[in-house]
N, C-alpha and C positions, 0 to 999 in steps of 0.2 A: 882256916877255910876262908876263901874269898867268894863273895857273891856279887854279881851284877844283877840288879833287880830292875826290870823294865815293866812299867804298867802298860797293859796291852788290851786292845779291843778285840783282837783275834790273833791267834798264833798257831803254828803247826811245825812239827819236825817230821822230816821224811828220811827214810833210809832205803836206798835202791829204788827210788821213785814210788815208794809206798808210805803212806802216812802212818807214823808210829805213835804220835801223840798230837792232840789238838785241843785248844781251849777257845772259848768265845769271849770271855771277859775275865781279867784277873792279872796274874803276874807271870812273866817269863823270868826264870832264874837260871843264870849261867853259874855253875857251881864248880869251883876249883878247890881241890883238896891237896894239901901239902903233906910231906912226910911227917911233920911234927904234930899234925892234927890228932885230936882225941874225941871221945864221945862228949866231953865238955864243950868243945867247939861246936859240935852238932847241936847240942841242946841249946846253947846260946843263940845260934842262928835260927833254929826253929822258933824260939820265942820272939826274936826280932821280926822275922817274916810274918808271923801270925798277928802280931800286935802293932806293926808299923802303920801309922796313920798317913797314908799317901793317896787316898781316894777322897774325892770332893763330897762335902755334905750339901744340904739344901742352900747354904749361904756361899757355896763355891769355895769353901776353905778345905784344905787337906786335913780332914778330921776323922776319916773312917778307915778301918783296916780292911784287908781282903776278906776277912770273915764277916765283917759288918755288911759288905756289899754282896755277899754270896758269890764271891769270885772263885776262880779256879787257879791252879798252878801248872805251868809247863816247866819242868825241871830238866836242864840239860847239863850233863857233865862236861867240864871244860878245863882240861889240865893246863891249857895255854895261859890261864889267868896267873900262873906262877912263873911266867917267863922272866928271866933275868936278862936285861938288855944293856947292862953297864959296859960290857966289853965287846968290841967288834960289832958286826952287823947281823950275825945270826944269833937269835935268842937261845939261851940255855934253859932247859926245863928240869934241872937237877933238883930243884926244891919240890917239884910235883911228886905226890905219893905214887908209888908203884901200884898197879892194879890190885894186887893181893891185899894191900892196906886200904886203898881208896874205895874199892867197891863196897865193902861192908859199911863204911862211914857214909857213903852216898846213899845206899839203901836205907840206912838208919835215919838219915835226914829226911828222905821222902816219906818213910813210915811215920816219922814224928809229925810231919805236916798233915798227913792223912788222919792221924790220931786226934788232931785238933779239928776235925770235921771238914777238911778241905779235900776237894777232888784233885788228885795229883796225876798228871800225865807225864811221861818221860820219853826220852830218846832211848838209845842203847849205849851203855858205857863202852867207849873205845871205838864205836862205829864211825864211819864217814857219814855225817848227818848234814842235812840242809835244813836250816831254820829260817822261817819267815814269820814276820809279825807286823802288826800295825801298832806302833808305839803311841800310847794314849797320853797326850799332854804336850809335848813328850815329857815323860817322867822316867829318869834313869838314875839309879842310886847304887853306889858301890859300898860294900861292907866287908871288913876284914875282922875275923874273930880274934885276931891277935892284937887288934887296936881297940880294945874295950874301954 
């Protein structure tokens, strides 16, 4: 699994001009699931997201987690994170998991975050979504569960 984590002051995802999910303070997660991913990848990234200290403390040091600051999660499925751009000019997405494999892992990931006390908002898997956010910091971090 690959994640792009963006610390955000506000964010929302819309589908057909209707807001599907919205947060006021927390993390926007772009979540890419590849065919080789398992529940072990999900569990690893749930722990990383919940415990990653990327919010500032009173000394302005990144020392606090999303849980510490009472933050929220906006989780967006993003198969394009597994684009292979080595050959030609059109990306290949053959590494991305098919929906029948990806949806259960994506749902498990979001449920894992919620089980840790986080409010989790989502888009809709496979939908044409418009995502807007105010990147706080800006802080943007990439994590790949295969590069532990």
